[in-house]
N, C-alpha and C positions, 0 to 999 in steps of 0.2 A: 313409607320412609323406611328401612329396613334397622331395627335397633340391634346392636350390640351386647347390650345386656339387659337384663330383665328384670324391667321396672316395678312388677310386683316385689321381687327380692331386696330392691334398691330404697320401694319404699319402705319396708319393713324394716330393715337393717339402719336405714337413716332416722325411722322412728324412733328405734329403740335407742339410739343411741343419743339421741336428741332428750331423749325422756331420761338417760343414765342408767337406762337397764341394760345389764349383760345378757347375753343370750342365756348363760346358765340357770341365770334368776326366771328370764322368761319361759325358758323351756319346764323349768321347774312349775309355778303360779299357772302354764295351762297345761299339763300335762303331755306336754310334745317330749318326744325326743331330742335330746341338748345336740347330738348329731347331727338328726336330719334339720333343726335349724340352723345351727351351723352352718352345713351344706347349704341349705337357701340362702342364707347372707352372702355366703361365698362367692353364689353362684354357680355351685357344682351341681344343685339338683332343682325339680320341678315345683313348682306350689301346687299341693295338692287338696283337696276339697275340704279334709279335716283339717288341715294349717291354716288356710284360710278363714276356715269358720271359728276354729277357737283364737287365734292369732288378732282376727278381724274383732270378735268378743273383746277381748284383752286391749287392744288398742284405741277401742270404741271407733272402728272403722268397718265400712259396708264391705265384707266378703263376697260381695259379689264383685267390686268394683275390682278387687284383689284378682278374681279370678277372671275379669276379661281383660287385664291387663297381662296376665299369663297368656291366655287363649290368643290377644292379637300380637305377644313374643312370639309364641309356636309357632302362628302361621306365618308371621314374617320370616320366621327363622330355619321354619320345616322342609322348604329342597337344599339349603346347606348342607345342612343335617343328616336329610336321607339320600342325597343323592341325585334327588330326582326332580323335574319340574313339575308343577301341580296344573 
C-alpha cells in the first residue's frame, strides 16, 4: 500500500492538535526549531532522529514507532521521488 502522506508527521500533528498544543509551544518546550517542526507537520520535511527522540519524549510516544512510520513511508514513496524502480 502506498501512502500519500507521511503517517509519522500526521500522528505528531494530530496529537499536538488533540492536546491543544501549538507548534511554537511544542518547539519551545522540546528545543526543536519551530520552522522544522512546522515543516514536518505540514508534510514538507521528513522526520529526523533528533525530532523523533525529542517529540517522542514530549508526547510520551515511542520514537522507534515514529521512525518506523517514516521509514515505511520513505520506502513506499522512494521510487516516485527518485525516479527509478528498486
